C-alpha positions as protocol buffer text, in pm:
chain_id: "A"
residue {
  index: 1
  type: MET
  ca { x: 6022 y: 7816 z: 9981 }
}
residue {
  index: 2
  type: LYS
  ca { x: 6274 y: 7970 z: 10183 }
}
residue {
  index: 3
  type: LEU
  ca { x: 6098 y: 8290 z: 10177 }
}
residue {
  index: 4
  type: TRP
  ca { x: 5782 y: 8140 z: 10327 }
}
residue {
  index: 5
  type: ALA
  ca { x: 5973 y: 7975 z: 10601 }
}
residue {
  index: 6
  type: VAL
  ca { x: 6140 y: 8306 z: 10706 }
}
residue {
  index: 7
  type: MET
  ca { x: 5812 y: 8476 z: 10690 }
}
residue {
  index: 8
  type: PHE
  ca { x: 5636 y: 8194 z: 10895 }
}
residue {
  index: 9
  type: LEU
  ca { x: 5921 y: 8232 z: 11162 }
}
residue {
  index: 10
  type: VAL
  ca { x: 5880 y: 8617 z: 11171 }
}
residue {
  index: 11
  type: MET
  ca { x: 5523 y: 8590 z: 11232 }
}
residue {
  index: 12
  type: VAL
  ca { x: 5571 y: 8313 z: 11517 }
}
residue {
  index: 13
  type: LEU
  ca { x: 5809 y: 8541 z: 11672 }
}
residue {
  index: 14
  type: ILE
  ca { x: 5598 y: 8825 z: 11656 }
}
residue {
  index: 15
  type: VAL
  ca { x: 5294 y: 8642 z: 11803 }
}
residue {
  index: 16
  type: ALA
  ca { x: 5522 y: 8494 z: 12077 }
}
residue {
  index: 17
  type: GLY
  ca { x: 5669 y: 8839 z: 12160 }
}
residue {
  index: 18
  type: GLY
  ca { x: 5323 y: 8992 z: 12182 }
}
residue {
  index: 19
  type: LEU
  ca { x: 5200 y: 8701 z: 12408 }
}
residue {
  index: 20
  type: TYR
  ca { x: 5515 y: 8742 z: 12635 }
}
residue {
  index: 21
  type: LEU
  ca { x: 5452 y: 9111 z: 12659 }
}
residue {
  index: 22
  type: GLU
  ca { x: 5079 y: 9074 z: 12736 }
}
residue {
  index: 23
  type: ASN
  ca { x: 5179 y: 8805 z: 13011 }
}
residue {
  index: 24
  type: THR
  ca { x: 5434 y: 9055 z: 13155 }
}
residue {
  index: 25
  type: ILE
  ca { x: 5177 y: 9346 z: 13145 }
}
residue {
  index: 26
  type: LEU
  ca { x: 4929 y: 9146 z: 13320 }
}
residue {
  index: 27
  type: LYS
  ca { x: 5156 y: 9011 z: 13608 }
}
residue {
  index: 28
  type: THR
  ca { x: 5310 y: 9358 z: 13666 }
}
residue {
  index: 29
  type: THR
  ca { x: 4973 y: 9544 z: 13681 }
}
residue {
  index: 30
  type: ASP
  ca { x: 4845 y: 9270 z: 13926 }
}
residue {
  index: 31
  type: GLN
  ca { x: 5172 y: 9333 z: 14116 }
}
residue {
  index: 32
  type: ILE
  ca { x: 5106 y: 9714 z: 14112 }
}
residue {
  index: 33
  type: SER
  ca { x: 4739 y: 9653 z: 14206 }
}
residue {
  index: 34
  type: ARG
  ca { x: 4842 y: 9465 z: 14533 }
}
residue {
  index: 35
  type: SER
  ca { x: 5097 y: 9748 z: 14620 }
}
residue {
  index: 36
  type: LEU
  ca { x: 4820 y: 9993 z: 14594 }
}
residue {
  index: 37
  type: ASN
  ca { x: 4591 y: 9782 z: 14815 }
}
residue {
  index: 38
  type: THR
  ca { x: 4876 y: 9774 z: 15072 }
}
residue {
  index: 39
  type: ILE
  ca { x: 4914 y: 10163 z: 15051 }
}
residue {
  index: 40
  type: GLN
  ca { x: 4535 y: 10200 z: 15080 }
}
residue {
  index: 41
  type: GLU
  ca { x: 4519 y: 9978 z: 15398 }
}
residue {
  index: 42
  type: ALA
  ca { x: 4815 y: 10198 z: 15538 }
}
residue {
  index: 43
  type: VAL
  ca { x: 4621 y: 10519 z: 15462 }
}
residue {
  index: 44
  type: ARG
  ca { x: 4294 y: 10385 z: 15631 }
}
residue {
  index: 45
  type: ASN
  ca { x: 4497 y: 10291 z: 15941 }
}
residue {
  index: 46
  type: ASP
  ca { x: 4671 y: 10639 z: 15937 }
}
residue {
  index: 47
  type: GLN
  ca { x: 5011 y: 10478 z: 15887 }
}
residue {
  index: 48
  type: TRP
  ca { x: 5122 y: 10771 z: 15669 }
}
residue {
  index: 49
  type: SER
  ca { x: 5496 y: 10723 z: 15691 }
}
residue {
  index: 50
  type: ASP
  ca { x: 5446 y: 10346 z: 15590 }
}
residue {
  index: 51
  type: ALA
  ca { x: 5219 y: 10462 z: 15303 }
}
residue {
  index: 52
  type: LEU
  ca { x: 5463 y: 10701 z: 15183 }
}
residue {
  index: 53
  type: GLU
  ca { x: 5748 y: 10452 z: 15193 }
}
residue {
  index: 54
  type: LEU
  ca { x: 5548 y: 10198 z: 15008 }
}
residue {
  index: 55
  type: ALA
  ca { x: 5445 y: 10474 z: 14734 }
}
residue {
  index: 56
  type: ASP
  ca { x: 5812 y: 10559 z: 14699 }
}
residue {
  index: 57
  type: ARG
  ca { x: 5902 y: 10190 z: 14621 }
}
residue {
  index: 58
  type: LEU
  ca { x: 5594 y: 10172 z: 14388 }
}
residue {
  index: 59
  type: ASP
  ca { x: 5725 y: 10496 z: 14230 }
}
residue {
  index: 60
  type: LYS
  ca { x: 6072 y: 10356 z: 14160 }
}
residue {
  index: 61
  type: SER
  ca { x: 5927 y: 10030 z: 14040 }
}
residue {
  index: 62
  type: TRP
  ca { x: 5681 y: 10210 z: 13812 }
}
residue {
  index: 63
  type: SER
  ca { x: 5974 y: 10412 z: 13646 }
}
residue {
  index: 64
  type: ARG
  ca { x: 6158 y: 10082 z: 13561 }
}
residue {
  index: 65
  type: TYR
  ca { x: 5835 y: 9925 z: 13412 }
}
residue {
  index: 66
  type: LYS
  ca { x: 5757 y: 10242 z: 13220 }
}
residue {
  index: 67
  type: THR
  ca { x: 6103 y: 10246 z: 13071 }
}
residue {
  index: 68
  type: VAL
  ca { x: 6052 y: 9888 z: 12949 }
}
residue {
  index: 69
  type: TRP
  ca { x: 5687 y: 9930 z: 12822 }
}
residue {
  index: 70
  type: ASP
  ca { x: 5747 y: 10291 z: 12657 }
}
residue {
  index: 71
  type: PRO
  ca { x: 5804 y: 10145 z: 12320 }
}
residue {
  index: 72
  type: PHE
  ca { x: 5473 y: 9924 z: 12324 }
}
residue {
  index: 73
  type: ILE
  ca { x: 5212 y: 10133 z: 12500 }
}
residue {
  index: 74
  type: HIS
  ca { x: 5085 y: 10472 z: 12434 }
}
residue {
  index: 75
  type: ASN
  ca { x: 5300 y: 10722 z: 12622 }
}
residue {
  index: 76
  type: HIS
  ca { x: 4996 y: 10918 z: 12732 }
}
residue {
  index: 77
  type: ASP
  ca { x: 4878 y: 10608 z: 12952 }
}
residue {
  index: 78
  type: LEU
  ca { x: 5217 y: 10557 z: 13105 }
}
residue {
  index: 79
  type: GLU
  ca { x: 5237 y: 10922 z: 13179 }
}
residue {
  index: 80
  type: THR
  ca { x: 4877 y: 10950 z: 13328 }
}
residue {
  index: 81
  type: ILE
  ca { x: 4980 y: 10688 z: 13602 }
}
residue {
  index: 82
  type: THR
  ca { x: 5302 y: 10871 z: 13657 }
}
residue {
  index: 83
  type: ILE
  ca { x: 5114 y: 11188 z: 13723 }
}
residue {
  index: 84
  type: HIS
  ca { x: 4886 y: 11006 z: 13977 }
}
residue {
  index: 85
  type: LEU
  ca { x: 5169 y: 10853 z: 14160 }
}
residue {
  index: 86
  type: ALA
  ca { x: 5325 y: 11200 z: 14193 }
}
residue {
  index: 87
  type: ARG
  ca { x: 4990 y: 11335 z: 14333 }
}
residue {
  index: 88
  type: LEU
  ca { x: 4956 y: 11051 z: 14553 }
}
residue {
  index: 89
  type: LYS
  ca { x: 5280 y: 11111 z: 14719 }
}
residue {
  index: 90
  type: THR
  ca { x: 5214 y: 11464 z: 14782 }
}
residue {
  index: 91
  type: PHE
  ca { x: 4884 y: 11362 z: 14944 }
}
residue {
  index: 92
  type: LEU
  ca { x: 5050 y: 11105 z: 15155 }
}
residue {
  index: 93
  type: GLU
  ca { x: 5307 y: 11366 z: 15268 }
}
residue {
  index: 94
  type: THR
  ca { x: 5037 y: 11602 z: 15388 }
}
residue {
  index: 95
  type: ALA
  ca { x: 4840 y: 11335 z: 15537 }
}
residue {
  index: 96
  type: ASP
  ca { x: 4522 y: 11385 z: 15319 }
}
residue {
  index: 97
  type: ARG
  ca { x: 4333 y: 11077 z: 15348 }
}
residue {
  index: 98
  type: GLY
  ca { x: 4040 y: 11169 z: 15096 }
}
residue {
  index: 99
  type: HIS
  ca { x: 4266 y: 11282 z: 14822 }
}
residue {
  index: 100
  type: ALA
  ca { x: 4515 y: 10999 z: 14872 }
}
residue {
  index: 101
  type: LEU
  ca { x: 4213 y: 10757 z: 14844 }
}
residue {
  index: 102
  type: ALA
  ca { x: 4096 y: 10933 z: 14550 }
}
residue {
  index: 103
  type: GLU
  ca { x: 4438 y: 10905 z: 14367 }
}
residue {
  index: 104
  type: LEU
  ca { x: 4468 y: 10523 z: 14465 }
}
residue {
  index: 105
  type: THR
  ca { x: 4136 y: 10479 z: 14294 }
}
residue {
  index: 106
  type: ASN
  ca { x: 4251 y: 10675 z: 13989 }
}
residue {
  index: 107
  type: ILE
  ca { x: 4576 y: 10474 z: 13951 }
}
residue {
  index: 108
  type: GLU
  ca { x: 4372 y: 10156 z: 13983 }
}
residue {
  index: 109
  type: ILE
  ca { x: 4126 y: 10275 z: 13715 }
}
residue {
  index: 110
  type: GLN
  ca { x: 4425 y: 10368 z: 13482 }
}
residue {
  index: 111
  type: LEU
  ca { x: 4591 y: 10028 z: 13549 }
}
residue {
  index: 112
  type: LEU
  ca { x: 4237 y: 9839 z: 13459 }
}
residue {
  index: 113
  type: GLN
  ca { x: 4234 y: 10042 z: 13150 }
}
residue {
  index: 114
  type: LEU
  ca { x: 4566 y: 9991 z: 13030 }
}
residue {
  index: 115
  type: ARG
  ca { x: 4530 y: 9613 z: 13113 }
}
residue {
  index: 116
  type: GLN
  ca { x: 4211 y: 9600 z: 12884 }
}
residue {
  index: 117
  type: GLN
  ca { x: 4390 y: 9797 z: 12603 }
}
residue {
  index: 118
  type: GLU
  ca { x: 4687 y: 9556 z: 12597 }
}
residue {
  index: 119
  type: VAL
  ca { x: 4518 y: 9217 z: 12629 }
}
residue {
  index: 120
  type: LEU
  ca { x: 4489 y: 9032 z: 12302 }
}
residue {
  index: 121
  type: SER
  ca { x: 4120 y: 9006 z: 12230 }
}
residue {
  index: 122
  type: LEU
  ca { x: 3910 y: 9002 z: 11920 }
}
residue {
  index: 123
  type: GLN
  ca { x: 3783 y: 9381 z: 12000 }
}
residue {
  index: 124
  type: ASN
  ca { x: 4145 y: 9502 z: 12031 }
}
residue {
  index: 125
  type: VAL
  ca { x: 4249 y: 9334 z: 11711 }
}
residue {
  index: 126
  type: LEU
  ca { x: 3956 y: 9462 z: 11503 }
}
């Protein structure tokens, strides 16, 4: 009987941890998306120094998130976003509007894919 109770408790902890991680990922990707929108507006208004500063802040935040998520999410997905952020910063430094907007879109798409992969759904479970 004790074994069943322990197994049930472990299962509850695993499910609760998964739901907490999912909630954290959703909140964080939403926050990153808002930051990307702010950077996009700065780029469209030719506020390159503001956009670069916001991108630097986002890059630092992303480094923290990546460290926490690394055990739970495929490394390739995290590295892809890191690469796009580095490219974005380069395009912001050179004031290249077209490429900067394209990188912002790429990051947004990667975040959307990350969100869809990590959300608990029947498709992801099966």
